[in-house]
C-alpha positions in Angstrom: -16.6 20.6 3.4 -17.6 18.8 7.0 -16.5 16.0 8.2 -18.6 13.1 8.3 -17.1 11.8 11.9 -18.6 13.6 15.1 -15.4 12.9 16.1 -13.1 14.6 13.4 -15.2 17.5 13.9 -13.5 18.4 17.1 -9.8 20.7 16.5 -7.2 19.8 18.6 -4.5 21.6 19.7 -2.1 18.9 19.6 1.4 19.7 17.4 2.4 16.1 17.0 -1.4 14.8 15.6 -2.4 15.7 12.1 -5.2 17.8 11.5 -7.7 15.4 11.4 -10.4 18.1 11.3 -9.0 18.8 7.4 -7.8 15.7 6.5 -11.2 13.9 7.0 -13.2 16.8 4.9 -14.8 15.2 2.3 -13.0 17.0 -0.6 -9.5 16.3 0.9 -10.8 12.5 0.6 -11.5 13.0 -2.9 -8.1 15.2 -3.6 -6.0 12.3 -2.2 -8.4 9.6 -3.6 -7.5 10.9 -7.1 -4.0 10.9 -6.1 -4.5 6.7 -5.3 -5.7 6.8 -8.9 -3.3 8.9 -10.3 -0.8 6.0 -9.2 -1.9 3.6 -10.2 -1.7 4.5 -13.9 1.7 3.6 -14.8 1.3 0.6 -12.4 -1.7 -0.3 -15.0 -0.5 -0.1 -18.0 3.1 -2.4 -17.0 0.1 -4.8 -15.2 -1.3 -5.3 -18.5 0.2 -8.1 -19.8 -0.6 -10.0 -17.3 -3.7 -12.5 -18.3 -6.5 -10.2 -17.0 -8.6 -11.9 -14.1 -4.9 -11.7 -12.7 -4.0 -8.4 -13.4 -7.2 -6.9 -12.3 -7.1 -9.1 -8.9 -3.3 -7.1 -8.8 -4.5 -4.0 -9.0 -7.4 -4.6 -6.3 -5.2 -4.7 -3.8 -2.8 -2.1 -5.3 -5.9 0.0 -4.7 -6.2 -0.9 -1.8 -2.6 -0.4 -0.3 -2.6 2.9 -1.9 -5.6 4.2 -0.1 -3.7 3.1 3.2 -0.6 4.9 1.4 -2.3 8.1 1.1 -4.3 8.3 4.0 -7.4 7.7 2.2 -8.1 4.6 4.5 -7.9 5.8 7.8 -10.8 8.0 7.6 -12.8 5.7 7.9 -13.4 4.0 11.6 -15.0 0.6 10.2 -14.2 1.0 6.5 -15.5 -2.5 5.7 -18.9 -1.4 6.8 -17.9 1.5 5.5 -20.7 2.7 2.9 -18.3 5.5 1.6 -15.8 3.8 1.7 -16.7 1.1 0.0 -18.1 3.8 -2.5 -14.8 4.9 -3.1 -13.0 0.9 -3.5 -15.6 0.3 -6.0 -14.7 4.0 -7.7 -11.5 2.8 -8.0 -12.3 -0.5 -8.8 -14.2 1.0 -12.1 -11.7 3.5 -13.4 -8.7 0.0 -12.9 -10.8 -1.8 -14.4 -11.7 0.6 -17.8 -8.1 1.8 -18.0 -6.8 -1.6 -17.9 -9.3 -2.0 -20.6 -7.9 0.7 -22.7 -4.4 -0.5 -22.3 -4.9 -3.8 -23.2 -6.8 -2.6 -26.8 -4.4 -0.5 -27.3 -2.1 -3.4 -27.6 
């Protein structure tokens, strides 16, 4: 339950700042990541009629957008070099590829 980033382990008494100590907990990041995947499900179904590579590219862009919107990306200061952020992106990409394949096979 301890945030990996030491800066997020400090509790701040600023009522206007989000509680980073809570938001940066691995379990909380995973919970928001599940929300990201859940938000992609209807988009996968809607985009599945496009050619496979085009659909995949659009959905991978949506994945990054949703990671930003659900405050997942912000937990990784140097997200381009963060192995944990890259791992989440890979998990999301694998989910997209599998769901896209499932939806396109059932059509």
